[in-house]
C-alpha positions in Angstrom: 138.8 126.5 176.2 139.0 128.5 173.1 140.3 131.9 173.8 138.7 134.9 171.8 141.5 136.8 169.8 143.4 139.4 171.3 142.9 142.5 169.4 146.1 144.3 167.8 147.5 146.9 170.5 147.5 149.7 167.9 144.1 148.8 166.3 141.9 152.1 166.2 138.7 151.7 168.4 135.5 151.0 166.6 133.8 154.3 165.4 130.7 155.4 167.3 127.7 155.9 165.4 125.8 159.0 165.3 122.6 158.4 167.7 119.2 159.7 167.0 117.7 162.0 169.3 114.1 161.3 170.1 112.1 164.5 170.0 109.1 162.4 171.3 105.5 162.9 170.5 103.8 166.0 170.2 102.5 167.1 173.7 99.8 169.4 174.9 102.5 171.9 175.9 103.9 172.1 172.3 100.5 172.9 171.0 100.2 175.8 173.8 103.5 177.1 172.7 102.5 176.8 168.7 99.2 178.6 169.6 100.7 181.4 171.2 103.3 182.0 168.7 100.8 182.1 165.9 98.8 184.3 167.8 101.7 186.7 168.5 103.5 186.5 165.1 101.1 185.6 162.5 97.6 187.0 163.7 99.4 190.2 165.1 97.9 190.0 168.6 101.1 191.7 169.9 99.8 194.7 168.1 97.4 195.2 170.9 100.2 196.4 173.1 100.0 199.7 171.0 96.5 200.3 172.8 98.0 200.2 176.0 98.3 203.7 177.5 101.5 205.0 177.4 103.2 202.0 175.8 104.2 203.8 172.6 105.0 207.1 174.3 107.6 205.2 176.7 109.9 204.8 173.6 111.9 207.5 171.9 110.9 206.6 168.2 109.2 204.2 166.0 111.9 201.6 165.6 112.4 201.3 169.3 108.8 200.7 169.8 108.8 198.1 167.3 111.7 196.4 169.2 109.8 196.5 172.3 107.2 194.6 171.0 109.3 192.2 169.5 111.4 191.8 172.9 108.0 191.2 174.5 106.9 188.5 172.0 110.0 186.6 172.0 110.4 186.5 175.8 107.0 185.0 176.0 107.5 182.2 173.6 111.0 181.7 174.4 109.7 181.0 178.0 107.2 178.5 176.7 109.7 177.0 174.2 112.7 176.6 176.6 110.1 175.0 179.3 109.0 172.5 176.7 112.5 171.8 174.8 115.0 172.2 177.4 115.7 168.6 178.1 116.0 167.8 174.4 118.3 170.7 174.0 120.7 169.7 176.9 120.7 165.9 175.7 121.3 166.8 172.0 124.6 168.5 173.0 125.7 165.2 173.0 126.0 165.2 169.1 129.4 166.9 169.5 131.1 163.9 170.9 130.6 162.5 167.3 132.8 163.6 164.6 133.5 166.7 166.6 136.0 168.6 164.4 133.7 168.1 161.4 130.7 169.5 163.4 132.6 172.4 164.7 133.9 173.5 161.2 130.5 173.1 159.9 129.3 175.9 162.1 131.0 178.7 160.1 131.3 176.4 157.2 127.4 176.1 157.0 126.9 180.0 157.3 129.5 180.7 154.6 128.3 178.0 152.2 124.5 179.5 152.6 125.8 182.7 152.1 127.7 181.8 149.0 124.8 180.0 147.5 122.5 183.0 148.1 124.8 185.5 146.5 125.2 183.1 143.4 121.5 182.8 143.1 121.0 186.4 143.8 123.5 187.7 141.1 122.1 185.1 138.5 118.5 186.4 139.1 119.5 190.1 139.4 118.1 193.0 141.2 118.0 191.6 144.7 115.2 193.1 146.8 115.5 193.5 150.9 112.5 191.9 152.8 110.3 194.0 154.8 111.4 192.0 157.7 115.4 192.7 156.6 114.7 196.5 156.4 112.7 196.5 160.0 115.8 194.7 161.3 118.3 197.4 160.0 116.0 200.3 161.1 116.0 199.0 164.6 120.0 198.7 164.6 120.0 202.4 164.2 118.1 202.7 167.7 118.7 199.6 169.8 122.1 199.1 171.6 124.1 196.0 170.4 123.9 194.1 173.3 119.9 194.4 173.9 119.5 193.3 170.1 121.9 190.5 170.2 119.9 189.0 173.2 116.7 189.2 171.2 118.0 188.4 167.6 120.8 185.8 168.5 119.9 184.1 171.6 115.9 184.1 172.2 114.7 184.5 168.4 117.0 181.4 167.2 115.8 179.0 170.0 112.0 179.8 169.3 112.5 179.2 165.5 114.6 176.0 165.9 112.2 174.6 168.5 109.3 175.0 166.1 110.6 174.7 162.8 113.2 171.9 163.4 112.3 170.5 166.7 108.4 170.3 166.3 108.0 170.6 162.4 111.0 167.7 161.6 111.8 166.0 164.8 108.2 165.4 165.9 106.4 165.6 162.8 108.6 163.2 161.2 107.1 160.5 163.5 104.1 160.4 161.1 105.6 161.7 157.8 108.9 160.9 156.0 111.6 163.0 157.3 112.3 164.8 153.9 108.8 165.9 153.5 109.0 167.4 156.8 112.2 169.2 156.0 110.3 170.6 152.8 107.5 171.8 155.1 109.8 173.3 157.5 111.8 175.2 155.1 108.7 176.5 153.2 107.0 177.7 156.5 110.3 179.0 158.0 110.7 181.4 154.6 107.2 182.6 154.7 107.3 183.4 158.4 109.7 186.4 157.3 107.1 187.8 155.0 103.9 187.5 157.1 102.4 191.0 157.6 104.6 192.7 155.1 102.0 192.7 152.4 104.6 191.9 149.7 106.5 189.0 148.5 109.5 189.1 146.2 111.4 185.9 145.2 114.7 187.3 145.5 114.1 188.4 148.8 113.1 185.1 150.1 116.6 183.5 148.6 118.5 184.1 151.9 115.8 182.5 154.2 115.3 179.6 151.9 118.8 178.6 151.6 119.3 179.3 155.7 116.4 177.3 156.1 117.5 174.4 154.1 121.0 174.5 155.6 119.8 174.2 159.3 117.1 171.5 158.4 119.6 169.4 156.8 122.2 169.8 159.4 119.4 168.9 162.1 118.6 165.5 160.3 122.3 164.8 159.6 123.4 165.5 163.2 120.8 162.8 164.7 117.8 165.6 164.8 120.0 167.7 167.2 118.1 170.6 168.5 121.4 171.7 170.1 123.4 171.6 166.8 120.8 173.6 164.8 120.4 176.1 167.5 124.3 176.8 167.7 124.2 177.1 163.6 121.4 179.6 164.0 123.0 181.7 166.9 125.9 181.7 164.8 124.5 182.9 161.8 122.3 185.7 163.5 125.4 186.9 165.7 127.5 187.2 162.7 124.8 189.1 160.6 123.9 191.3 163.4 127.5 192.2 164.1 127.9 193.1 160.3 124.9 195.4 160.6 126.3 197.2 163.5 129.8 197.7 161.9 129.7 197.6 158.4 126.2 199.0 157.6 126.5 202.3 159.0 129.8 202.8 156.8 127.7 202.0 153.6 125.0 204.0 154.3 127.2 207.1 154.9 
């Protein structure tokens, strides 16, 4: 009887291919979360909190009141997003089993790369302008403790945005459209989100958000549509940016 060949004792094991994590079809719960997100963040329903007697007076200044509104919005949407996306988040952490060193290095590398690209583009265009969103965040850093701001900006916010702009707009929408068309849609809407309600738009102020959206969307696709990986990238980016805002920004503004 013919015996199969015995593999060479020191032969490397076959490489495992990166799996693609199925985001699944769009569910009714997803639509509910998106509806709540649009109502609060796009159509300004959260502004109704200002009409609640004593709400504004409960805060010591305007920046703290603005943060309070953002905190409530993100807690509400995060709760819905984590209910709908938790299983995908949990299972997609498995992406770190494949090429772990490359993926670990890509977390700070992706942040640094997008920062360098943004800086080069902004310098070439001249006269960079900060968005209303960035100015509001800088204002809140002067009134809100770091830990409290960290929870909202680096934990809750990134998951909400990754759930909507990567998990839904790329992961689930790509069941019907080409994945790179979905990436383009995601990047455009992700950039636009940061200017909603500001009443103004400047191309230079949009560059950082666009490069960040491209980096996270491409990473999401290349890691097998891993919600966990894009979330880790987003957390790292926001955590570094927030830390710099609390440490370096006060020194620059002196």
